[in-house]
Legacy VTK file of the C-alpha trace (Angstrom):
# vtk DataFile Version 3.0
C-alpha trace
ASCII
DATASET POLYDATA
POINTS 359 float
-111.593 48.714 -7.882
-108.743 47.728 -5.572
-107.043 50.783 -4.099
-103.569 50.028 -5.435
-101.469 52.434 -7.495
-99.778 50.764 -10.469
-97.296 52.176 -12.971
-97.202 50.505 -16.401
-94.106 51.447 -18.398
-92.738 50.694 -21.859
-90.170 53.006 -23.437
-89.728 50.909 -26.582
-89.965 52.975 -29.803
-91.501 50.075 -31.744
-95.064 48.852 -32.117
-95.172 45.064 -32.040
-96.500 42.288 -29.865
-94.631 43.383 -26.739
-95.787 46.991 -26.989
-99.394 46.074 -27.775
-99.463 43.655 -24.853
-98.364 46.499 -22.581
-101.185 48.686 -23.914
-103.812 45.981 -23.472
-102.653 45.036 -19.982
-102.678 48.716 -18.960
-106.261 49.151 -20.107
-107.414 45.949 -18.430
-105.650 46.685 -15.140
-107.167 50.164 -15.107
-110.533 48.555 -14.327
-109.066 47.036 -11.160
-106.348 49.434 -9.990
-105.284 53.071 -10.228
-103.060 52.862 -13.304
-100.612 55.445 -14.602
-98.850 54.647 -17.862
-95.448 55.941 -18.960
-94.344 55.780 -22.599
-91.511 57.214 -24.664
-91.676 60.556 -26.413
-93.061 60.012 -29.915
-94.283 56.522 -29.040
-96.850 54.965 -31.362
-98.593 53.709 -28.221
-100.001 57.131 -27.412
-103.117 56.549 -29.522
-103.997 53.533 -27.368
-104.219 55.608 -24.187
-105.918 58.850 -25.144
-109.100 59.290 -23.084
-108.719 55.752 -21.703
-106.052 55.817 -19.012
-103.801 58.472 -17.518
-100.450 58.481 -19.256
-97.183 60.366 -19.053
-94.573 60.884 -21.754
-90.862 60.811 -20.977
-87.774 60.975 -23.114
-85.392 58.320 -21.829
-81.785 59.413 -22.054
-78.941 56.982 -22.448
-75.734 56.443 -20.481
-74.846 59.324 -18.171
-78.034 61.232 -18.991
-80.239 58.320 -17.891
-80.066 59.719 -14.362
-82.029 62.807 -15.442
-84.830 60.701 -16.942
-84.832 58.405 -13.915
-85.316 61.447 -11.661
-88.378 62.441 -13.697
-89.763 58.924 -13.424
-89.056 58.907 -9.683
-91.055 62.133 -9.354
-94.019 60.465 -11.072
-93.640 57.491 -8.728
-93.763 59.694 -5.649
-96.470 62.067 -6.903
-98.763 59.176 -7.838
-97.724 57.170 -4.752
-96.906 54.191 -6.963
-96.755 50.876 -5.109
-95.859 48.617 -8.013
-94.149 49.090 -11.391
-94.959 46.677 -14.211
-92.371 46.837 -17.009
-92.167 44.935 -20.291
-89.127 45.974 -22.328
-85.907 44.427 -20.990
-83.921 47.565 -21.886
-86.044 49.504 -19.370
-84.766 47.510 -16.384
-81.760 49.773 -15.486
-83.859 52.906 -15.971
-86.723 51.630 -13.804
-84.475 50.248 -11.063
-82.609 53.567 -10.858
-85.906 55.479 -10.621
-87.096 53.137 -7.859
-83.947 53.765 -5.817
-84.166 57.538 -6.286
-87.846 57.629 -5.311
-89.166 57.880 -1.761
-91.863 55.227 -2.328
-89.479 52.402 -3.370
-92.208 50.465 -5.232
-91.982 46.776 -6.057
-91.015 45.920 -9.644
-92.397 43.118 -11.787
-91.466 42.368 -15.380
-93.394 40.529 -18.070
-90.457 38.783 -19.716
-91.137 38.622 -23.462
-87.553 38.011 -24.566
-85.280 35.011 -24.340
-82.150 34.887 -22.182
-79.105 33.212 -23.716
-76.163 33.844 -21.373
-75.294 33.911 -17.697
-76.121 37.088 -15.798
-73.836 36.605 -12.803
-71.815 39.841 -12.837
-72.164 42.590 -10.238
-74.215 44.851 -12.527
-76.898 42.259 -13.316
-76.943 40.951 -9.757
-77.670 44.483 -8.586
-80.541 44.874 -11.074
-82.223 41.538 -10.365
-82.051 42.075 -6.602
-84.398 45.000 -7.134
-87.012 43.057 -9.108
-89.679 41.277 -7.088
-91.186 39.056 -9.771
-90.674 38.048 -13.402
-93.538 36.755 -15.524
-91.975 34.762 -18.398
-94.412 34.368 -21.292
-93.508 30.699 -21.857
-92.198 27.757 -19.859
-89.100 27.807 -22.055
-88.287 31.395 -21.047
-88.779 30.441 -17.390
-86.257 27.609 -17.790
-83.773 30.080 -19.308
-84.193 32.486 -16.392
-83.577 29.669 -13.923
-80.487 28.612 -15.854
-78.872 32.006 -16.372
-79.795 34.092 -13.290
-78.066 33.046 -10.035
-80.540 31.726 -7.489
-79.317 34.175 -4.855
-80.592 37.182 -6.831
-83.220 35.564 -9.044
-86.677 37.178 -8.762
-89.691 34.980 -8.165
-90.867 33.408 -11.439
-94.379 32.641 -12.646
-95.343 31.794 -16.227
-98.078 34.019 -17.625
-98.967 33.403 -21.257
-99.754 36.258 -23.615
-103.419 36.120 -24.612
-105.550 37.194 -27.532
-108.591 39.466 -27.310
-112.106 38.203 -27.895
-112.684 38.755 -31.596
-115.707 40.151 -33.360
-117.081 38.847 -36.615
-115.756 40.947 -39.471
-116.082 41.096 -43.204
-113.356 39.018 -44.818
-110.469 40.832 -46.452
-110.529 40.281 -50.208
-107.307 38.637 -51.364
-105.941 38.542 -54.885
-106.519 35.378 -56.914
-108.634 32.385 -56.076
-107.331 29.142 -54.647
-105.253 28.319 -51.583
-104.163 31.340 -49.517
-101.210 31.415 -47.106
-100.886 34.332 -44.704
-97.879 35.670 -42.822
-98.113 38.558 -40.350
-95.267 40.359 -38.591
-92.487 42.869 -38.930
-90.667 42.307 -42.185
-87.142 41.372 -41.180
-84.858 38.417 -41.749
-85.501 36.887 -38.333
-89.209 36.546 -39.177
-88.344 34.427 -42.226
-90.462 35.923 -45.009
-87.843 34.659 -47.481
-88.536 31.095 -46.357
-92.193 31.413 -47.334
-91.238 32.746 -50.776
-88.801 29.857 -51.250
-91.511 27.404 -50.149
-93.984 28.828 -52.681
-91.330 28.424 -55.380
-90.709 24.805 -54.370
-94.436 24.094 -54.496
-94.728 25.750 -57.899
-92.015 23.449 -59.259
-94.162 20.502 -58.129
-97.284 21.836 -59.798
-98.862 23.005 -56.519
-100.194 26.528 -57.002
-100.696 28.621 -53.866
-100.913 32.310 -53.003
-98.770 33.917 -50.293
-99.797 37.204 -48.663
-97.226 38.960 -46.474
-98.516 41.542 -43.978
-96.318 43.950 -42.015
-94.061 46.965 -42.170
-90.371 46.563 -43.068
-87.796 47.020 -40.323
-85.211 47.471 -43.068
-86.136 48.582 -46.573
-83.114 46.682 -47.908
-84.588 43.360 -46.771
-87.965 44.188 -48.327
-86.228 44.989 -51.616
-84.353 41.698 -51.313
-87.660 39.862 -50.892
-89.178 41.594 -53.917
-86.110 40.694 -55.985
-86.478 37.075 -54.868
-90.124 37.081 -55.943
-89.134 38.439 -59.346
-86.276 35.959 -59.722
-88.594 33.040 -58.929
-91.279 34.452 -61.281
-93.832 34.601 -58.478
-95.182 38.115 -59.055
-98.668 36.691 -59.578
-98.494 34.511 -56.426
-96.686 36.487 -53.700
-98.173 39.764 -52.477
-96.957 42.375 -49.978
-99.946 43.985 -48.270
-98.141 46.362 -45.898
-99.696 47.077 -42.506
-103.213 45.715 -41.969
-105.145 47.489 -39.215
-107.568 44.605 -38.587
-105.544 41.386 -38.915
-108.528 39.232 -37.935
-110.201 39.942 -41.273
-106.972 38.876 -42.962
-106.550 35.690 -40.938
-110.075 34.561 -41.713
-109.504 35.011 -45.443
-106.542 32.596 -45.337
-106.472 28.822 -45.542
-103.400 28.702 -43.334
-101.265 31.180 -41.384
-97.506 30.630 -41.188
-94.976 31.786 -38.597
-91.463 31.116 -39.906
-89.349 32.993 -37.349
-85.908 31.660 -36.578
-86.700 31.719 -32.873
-89.934 33.336 -31.712
-90.225 33.827 -27.962
-93.989 33.277 -28.086
-95.931 33.618 -31.330
-99.054 35.744 -30.797
-99.821 35.656 -34.527
-100.450 31.911 -34.250
-102.701 32.373 -31.223
-104.766 35.026 -33.019
-105.140 32.889 -36.151
-106.080 29.828 -34.099
-108.680 31.855 -32.225
-110.594 32.626 -35.438
-110.443 29.000 -36.559
-107.608 29.046 -39.097
-105.021 26.261 -39.415
-101.470 27.270 -38.499
-97.919 26.203 -39.344
-94.927 27.254 -37.233
-91.201 26.584 -36.968
-90.202 24.014 -34.366
-88.294 26.431 -32.144
-88.828 28.866 -29.294
-92.258 29.381 -27.752
-94.031 28.094 -30.878
-93.701 24.512 -29.626
-95.824 25.440 -26.592
-98.568 26.766 -28.853
-98.652 24.109 -31.571
-99.128 20.443 -30.687
-97.812 18.949 -33.916
-100.503 17.338 -36.065
-103.146 18.164 -33.457
-103.466 21.963 -33.158
-101.225 22.814 -36.124
-98.113 21.670 -37.961
-94.472 22.224 -37.043
-91.728 22.428 -39.673
-87.963 22.351 -39.306
-86.790 25.844 -38.466
-85.007 27.689 -41.308
-85.842 24.884 -43.778
-87.896 26.108 -46.744
-88.447 22.577 -48.081
-89.844 21.454 -44.725
-92.187 24.451 -44.763
-93.251 23.643 -48.323
-93.965 20.038 -47.328
-96.186 21.178 -44.444
-98.113 23.576 -46.692
-98.573 20.836 -49.273
-100.031 18.484 -46.643
-102.784 20.972 -45.813
-103.258 21.921 -49.465
-104.087 18.288 -50.254
-105.933 17.327 -47.056
-108.955 19.528 -46.383
-110.163 17.234 -43.591
-106.869 17.562 -41.692
-106.814 21.306 -42.249
-110.284 21.648 -40.701
-109.388 19.359 -37.793
-106.237 21.335 -36.966
-108.193 24.585 -37.150
-110.906 23.302 -34.800
-108.480 21.877 -32.231
-106.296 24.976 -32.439
-109.292 27.188 -31.777
-110.200 25.147 -28.697
-106.677 25.401 -27.279
-106.465 29.123 -27.982
-109.766 29.809 -26.235
-108.825 27.769 -23.163
-105.166 28.709 -22.711
-104.323 31.799 -24.744
-107.230 34.150 -24.122
-106.918 37.532 -22.443
-110.144 36.640 -20.628
-108.094 33.919 -18.916
-104.632 35.480 -18.641
-105.396 39.066 -17.551
-107.445 37.989 -14.494
-104.402 35.917 -13.504
-102.284 39.085 -13.764
-104.768 40.926 -11.541
-104.565 38.129 -8.974
-100.752 38.186 -9.057
-100.631 41.948 -8.505
-103.269 41.829 -5.783
-101.333 39.227 -3.826
-97.888 40.762 -4.307
LINES 1 360
359 0 1 2 3 4 5 6 7 8 9 10 11 12 13 14 15 16 17 18 19 20 21 22 23 24 25 26 27 28 29 30 31 32 33 34 35 36 37 38 39 40 41 42 43 44 45 46 47 48 49 50 51 52 53 54 55 56 57 58 59 60 61 62 63 64 65 66 67 68 69 70 71 72 73 74 75 76 77 78 79 80 81 82 83 84 85 86 87 88 89 90 91 92 93 94 95 96 97 98 99 100 101 102 103 104 105 106 107 108 109 110 111 112 113 114 115 116 117 118 119 120 121 122 123 124 125 126 127 128 129 130 131 132 133 134 135 136 137 138 139 140 141 142 143 144 145 146 147 148 149 150 151 152 153 154 155 156 157 158 159 160 161 162 163 164 165 166 167 168 169 170 171 172 173 174 175 176 177 178 179 180 181 182 183 184 185 186 187 188 189 190 191 192 193 194 195 196 197 198 199 200 201 202 203 204 205 206 207 208 209 210 211 212 213 214 215 216 217 218 219 220 221 222 223 224 225 226 227 228 229 230 231 232 233 234 235 236 237 238 239 240 241 242 243 244 245 246 247 248 249 250 251 252 253 254 255 256 257 258 259 260 261 262 263 264 265 266 267 268 269 270 271 272 273 274 275 276 277 278 279 280 281 282 283 284 285 286 287 288 289 290 291 292 293 294 295 296 297 298 299 300 301 302 303 304 305 306 307 308 309 310 311 312 313 314 315 316 317 318 319 320 321 322 323 324 325 326 327 328 329 330 331 332 333 334 335 336 337 338 339 340 341 342 343 344 345 346 347 348 349 350 351 352 353 354 355 356 357 358
């Protein structure tokens, strides 16, 4: 163990790829450093830390009351003699910077940048924040290019791409899916940006061509109204016997392995961990040609890309793999190789340790 005191923080109330990455990185870093973790009151992340790593719970206030929460965080920083803060959620930046300035230790700040940046950050407020961040770790080359474009060079933190990885997976019993035949899987929060409606439309298009497939949608709804809209679409297209909503699946690996192909249809996904996880277990993948997905899928080599927001394009890609078993197997094999080499936590987390050690 290197005698360095690290604070991992994520005050996000959600439980998705960003939050789970924070949990996994905290647990891995705890083998190398003295790690204290800070999460939000009522956070679903608490179960990931019990008996594994020391954690603190704060309630982050907003606006004028943020100062009170920042003082509590500053006290943790000083009590634990924190030398470096690793944050993940972009909305935590003001809170963490304020706590740093209040503290006596004045630790360095690094951020794993999971989100895109779409506009210039050249006002006084953002300049002040970025001056207090030592390093940003964008999760794709595309995000790095955005940070270079939108943050003025004079205040821009150092940048180093660090891909999100997938854990080493254990062999599990396959999840039993309804119906026989060709199975398409989709995993993620159920909201419009993730594009579940596109998959339903694609299944309908395929049905009209005499191509019968099964679609299985995994995830919790962010808005019940959108889930009801999806169910109404299924009913309208008469796909009740072909489209299934499975809710939250605790062990997605068992689901991936039961599928012929896994689809990510997001309008603009920053990374696409679902694809990496499916590739790792040897399943063919299809993703929209936008965002970080294009860094994961080499079209027609490690998967297929379809035109973003185009249900017909998605249907065409599914049909290709439905009809070509040899191609489907080839894409799955090459995707698995790429995932193991580039998108494995066994590769990426040691890089994070090296970065922190040298900072």
